Phi, psi and omega in degrees: 000128181293144178296338182267001188297148180305141182301319181292324178293320177298316178299318180298314180297320178295316180299321177296315181297316179300316183293315184286320187259001184052036180279146179287130186300320185295320180290315182296318181297313179299317180295320181295318180299316180292313187294323186262005179047050182293136180305135185303327181288341179267346184298319180299314180293316180300314180299315179299316182295317181292303184296318182298313181295320178293314183298326186256015190307312183294322178294315180298318179296323178297318179291326183283330189311312182296343185259358180245115182288310183233069186297330182291337180275347181285145174294150186299325183294331179291317178298316179298320180296320179293318177299312183302318182286319179296324176303316180296319182294321186272320193248346182250103184294329187283346181257117178297141182304318184298324180291317179298316180294315180303313180299318181297317181294319179297318178296318180298322178295316183290322186268336184236229178224181186301323181296319179292317178300320180294319180296312180302314179299315182297314181297312184291322177293323178297318178297317180299322184280316190264341181086180187260157177298150181271115182292337181292349177287346178282114189283323181287123187300314181292320180295320179295317178298321179299315180288317181301320185251006175056055173237144177305141184300320181299324182288316179299315180298322179295315179293321178298318179297318186276326189244345189092157188297315186296316179293322178297318180296314178303318183291316179300318181292319179294327180297345179272358181256156180281137179281153173278146173284134176236150179231160177244122180286134178281093188289354173283345183243330189202154175278160179299318182299315180293323179294317177300320180296317178299314181295320178298318178298329179280353177102006178275146176262105187227159176210161178288141174289135176281356186259309187246128185302329182257010184261151174229155177249138177254114183271337180207134182098178178236106186292351174292343178265005185277158174296321179302320178294311182300326182273005175077024179273345176203167176220162180273126178200144177284148182302319182303315185287342176293337184291340179304317182293331175290319182297329186290344180055059186282145174226152183306147175070012178282159175256119187237133176257124171251104196282332179226078203266337187297146001274006171111007180302315183283321178301315182290327177293318177300314181299321178293318179297330177279000181056043178063021177257180175062209183212129174248117179260113187251118183250147167206157187291325190250136181304315184294330177283325177298324178298324178299320179296313180299317180298317179296315180299317180296315180298322182276356178073031182260126185251002184258019179250127175246128183252147176216139172274116187197146171280116185293349174287349181247020184299332183292342177282344188244339184232149180289149173300146177051043181256355184247136176284324181219147175227133171248125170244096174268090197285151170304137184210180182289342179070022184293349178275350185244029183298331180296329180278334182227073188298336180286343183302323188294338181273346184258342181287148176233154183299325181292339177301323185293317179294320179296318180293324180302320179297316178298316181299316180294320179295321178295316178300315180299323183288317186277334187305318182296343181281348184276135176293155174299136183084354181282167182248132175245121177253127176252126181221156175214161174256045176231169180240014184269129184297330182295328180269347187248269184304317184295322179297314182292319179301314179297317181299314182294325179294324184267351183228087187292343179283355177250149176218160175293135181264096184285352178285355178308321184301328184293332186256002178276151174305147186305321183295339184270333188308318180295343182273351185275134176248099186054265182243015181237145178229117175247112178261128172263151183306329182280352182298312173210027173079013179262188175289151169292135190204151179230138176224129171238133182251117184243149183233137176274123184298147180280000000 
């Protein structure tokens, strides 16, 4: 792809790659911006086009359907081009419809032939002339919500069953919005106020999080490009996942196991909470992911983290029973709480994935539990909002392991804004609660 290539053409190629390779949009977009030296003024539009078209894909297809006679015969790039252009026509006020259509026809001419350009022009002009289908004609409430907010129907029905219609609707609507970047100040090196001042001096628009004492919100810019980030004064982490370290009830000089640790956000937060004392053993299955943990720890100046590449289902072969003061199991999960960051994820997940993951989650809990000392705390967390991966996993574990109980004292050590969301020893955060990722935390204690 030429460095001078048109932003819409670049967006089209990315959408094709994401679709064909099931590649995650956030990673691909960041790599493309770096590789192609895209002009900073165009990055915003490119990001909007990619995320917007992906987030609204089902809605766009519903609107396109009456105007496409044989959509299955069309090449995939033509369908992507129509989606991309319709997204601009329907959702972007600043782009005139005629400009969006003109660009689409020009791209079609360059990539295809006269017939394709004519088809693209014809479809888009017909939509402009005749208007869009009325979504209120869909009689089934869950199905209509699925099309309106572009979520698979099975997922919407599942959320309606688990949360009720209104909460499911709020979550689906919020998933269509862009998340704010949040960072965690490394309090072993600098105060939050001083860090905010440094970032402001560098030109970033930042503010203190009202939820977490060491968290900041970035309203404009990417703080991963800041001097403060490079010097290890802060790291990128969502507010929800910062709560794990509060749940663990950490004290200096403790030995803590982080069983599924990459890329190291929670491990480094634990290490900071320990004030660089004690020992944090951070495990992950893959060597390249373990390196990410080490790199993060090194950048933040943390020396109390030891990393190992290991399958956490085999921890009992490597560590003594009752050798850990605290254990964190941030388990592999469906990731349904982070859809705003990975909008393409919702189209690739299947209902059977959740049941398969539940088995892995239960096996991991069984494996790590014997390593915890009596009186120690085990925190189980996920970045999903599904009860099958959350409450049901913990319920089964407690039923099968009588030496463990729910630790209701978790509420005492959580930030004040979080306390009303806690149900005894469990915390389920929905994205709409305070604009963070959907997240689950259960705090368990091994009886003395």
